[in-house]
N, C-alpha and C positions, 0 to 999 in steps of 0.2 A: 195367399192362394186363399181365398173364401170357402169353403164347404157348406154345406148345409147337413143340420144336425139328425140325423135318426134318432126315431123314436128310443132307441135304446142310450143312444147319445144323449140325448134331454135328459134320461132317467138317471144316468151316471153323472151330468153337471150339476145335478139340483139334489144327490146323495153324499154325505160327507163319508170319506174312504173309510176312516175308523169303522165306520158304521157296515161296513161290506166287507171288512177282514173275515169275520166268523162264518161267512160263505165261503170262504176259500178253501180249496180242499189239506187236509193234513196229510202231507205227503213222507215226514220222515227224513233219513238219511240218505244223500244222494252222492253221485259220481258227475266228473264230467263227462262226455261222451268223445271220447279220442280215438284215434284211429288206431293207438299202438295197446287199446285197449282189446282191438275185433277179436284176437284170439281166445281171449277169456272170455267176452261176453255172451260170443258167437259162436262158439269150435265147432268146426267141420259143419257151420252152418246149422247148426241144430239153433233152437228158440228155446233155450233154456232160461226161465228165472233166476238171479242170483240172490237167497234170501236176504244178504247183508245189503243190497242195492235196493233200495226203496224208489228211486226214480232217478230220471238222468239230464244233466242239464245240458244243452247246448252253444255253440256261437252262432248264430244265425246264419253270418254270412257267409260259411260254411258250408253253407245248406242255399239258400236263396239265388233261386232260377240254376241250379246244377246239378246234374245227372249223373249218372255211371256210379260209381262205386259209394261217394257218398250219396246220395240217393238213398239207395239200397240199404247203407248202414243205419240209416234214419228212420228207414221204413222198416228196418227188425224190430229195432231201439223201439221204436213206437209200439208194436206187436205187443212187447214185454211189459214197459214200462209208461209211466207218466212223463210227460216233455215239459221241461219250461225251458225256456228262452236267456239267454244273458248274451245281449250285444255289446260289441266295442267301435261301432261307427255313425253312431246319432251325433255325436259331437255337441254336448247342451252348450257347451261354454265358447263355442268358436262363435265368430260374428257372421261366419255362413250362412245362408237361411236353409232352412232344413231342407235335406232331399224327400222330396215327394217320392218320383220314384222308388228307391229305397223303401219309405214309409208302408209303400202298397205293397210291394212284395213281401216285406215284414209281416203286416197285416195276414196275405194271403196265407204265411207259413204258419203263421199262428191259428190260425180259422182249420188250417188243411189237418194239424197234430193237436187240435183240441187243449191248447195252451192256454193254462189257466191262469198266468199273468207274465208279464217279461221285463227286462229289467236294460239297464247299461248304466255307465259311471259318469258322476258329476266331474268331469275335467273336459276339456277339448282336445280332438282328436285329427283337426282339418285347417288349414288356412286356403281361403280361395280354392276350396275344392281339389285341395293336393293332401290325400291322407298320410299322415307321419307317420302312424304305424306306433305310435305311445298311447298314453294316457297322461296328461298334461295336466298340470295344478291350474288353480283358477286365483286371481285375487280375491281375496273373502270382504266386500262391499257391497252396498246398496246396490251401487246398478249392475253390479254382476248378478246379483239375484232376479233383481227386476227381469233383465235380460232372460233368464235361465226359468223362469217361473212361467211366463207368455210361453215359452218352447213345450213346456214340459205339459202344460193345459191345452196344448193344441196336438201334443201328440196320444197323449191320453185319450182324448175325443175322438181323435182319428183311426186311432184302432181298437177303440172299443172295448178294451181290456185294463184290469188294474195295471198298475206301473209303478216301478220300482227305480229307486237310482242305488247309488252305491258310492260307498265311502272311499276314494282311492291311497294308495300310498303315493306319498309325493316326497323330494330330495332339497327341494329352496322353498323356500318363503316368498310368494308372488310378491311384488312391487303393489305399492297403492292398499294393500291390506287394512282394514280400519277394525278388522272382528276378529277372533279366532275359529278354528275349521267346526266347531260343533255350533257354535250358535249361528255359522254360515249354514250349516247343513239344516239346523232343526227353524229356523227362517224360509228356507226353502220348502221343506218337506211340509210345512205349515200352511206357507201359502201357495203354494201347488196345488195343495191338497193331495198329495202322493203316497206312495208305500218307500220304507227304507229296507236294503239289502244291504246288512251289517255286517261288515267284514272285519270278524275280528282279529285276525292277522295283520291287515293293515292299522289297527288302532294299536297295535304291542310295537307293530313298526316303525309309525309315527312317532309313539310315546317316547319310545328310545332315541329315534335320531332327533328329534325336537325338543325335549328334556320336559314332556307332561305328563301328569296322571293321568293313566290308559280309564281309570276306574270312576276318575270325575269326569270324564270326556263322554263316558257311557252314560254317568247319570245327567249330562243336561242335552243328550238326544231326546227327542218323542218316543221312547220306548211303544207306547201304543201303537205305533206306524212300523215296527217292525214285522217284515212277513218269512225273512230269507235272513240264513246267515250263510256267509260262507267262511271258511276255516283251513290254514294253509300252512306252507313252511316257509323257511326263508333262510338266506346265507349270510354271513358275516364278511365285511369288507374292510379290513383295518379299522377305521374308527366309525362305520358305517353299518347298517343291517339294511339287505334288500331282497325286498319282496318278490322273490324267484319261482313260487310255486313248485319246485324243484330236489326238497327236503321233506324228513317226516316233520310235522309240527310237534313242536316243541312244548314242554310242561308249563311254561307261566302262560303260553296262547291257550291250553286246556283247561287253564285255572284261569283265564279271563273267560271263556267260553260259561265257564259254570258261573261267572259272575253275573253275565248278561241273560243267561239262563235261569236264574233267581230272579230276578227281575222282570221278564217278558217270556214268552211262549209263544217261538215261531212256527210258520206254519212249515217250513222245510230248513233241513242243514245241509248245507255241502260241502262235500271234500275235494279241495282243487289240488291237482298234479300235473303238469304240463311240460314235466322236462325231468332227466334222468331217474328215467322210471326205475322202479324197482322190481324185484319179483311180485306177482299180482298178489300173494297171498297176503306181503307187507300191505297193501292198498286194503285187502280187508280187514287185516287184524286192526286198521286204523278206523278204519269204519265200522267196526266192533267196539272201540276205545269210545268213539265220538256218542254212540248210541248207550252204553254205561252210562257218561255223564246227562245224558236226557232224561236216563229213567231214575238216576239218582235224586233227581230233582222234587223237590216237596209242588204239589198241583198250587199253580199259583190264584 
């Protein structure tokens, strides 16, 4: 599908992404908006901002073209906090064409809630229009890079807001890979001229499962493109660890966060928790701890 570039689109197309990062808002430390948190975020329908939460991240697929309680939740959240969109359905690596209806609805949502940037995963999630409800890895090679770069350039121009890709956790190396993950990711970031949502827990999980040095992985990324960071917990399953977002963040992951923060200053950090929800006070304590790591890092 060919679209006529708007004036803003033309400006974006001729402006390096890194030069635009400074104009993005500094959001601080945030939390994913989940219905399990409703009673704490909006107690008895009172709109009271929780000081430890600076912003909220949404999965847009949970709100696009949906009314009822979901829509009401998002309106309440937006009245209190900045909102950032983190999607799961772009399927950047799929051979499927981009879903223009989905992109159109996503753009409407982003504009309606003044979302400063949006993101999705460096993976594929669909085959022949069938969504697989999982984030599946890609072969790390030149053909995949070209395929994804073309899609990202179109997406970022179509939405007309900065776009970030997130590194996923993966449990097998795909065939026909000719480079490592860091090289693959860096090439896409540079050639598509987009931003990075660096998931620190995913780096740790992959490093443990695939036996590489997470610090060297981070050093080989263009860290000047990091806009946002994810941090989360995982679970041990026999001889493998699984990215579950269902456990407290462990010390080595916090240490890896500190390492990243010593090298780059992101605009936002998110604590992910999607299952096995603890008392909300434990979530608040984790947010406080993340903020301690942020404040402990000298200015870059």
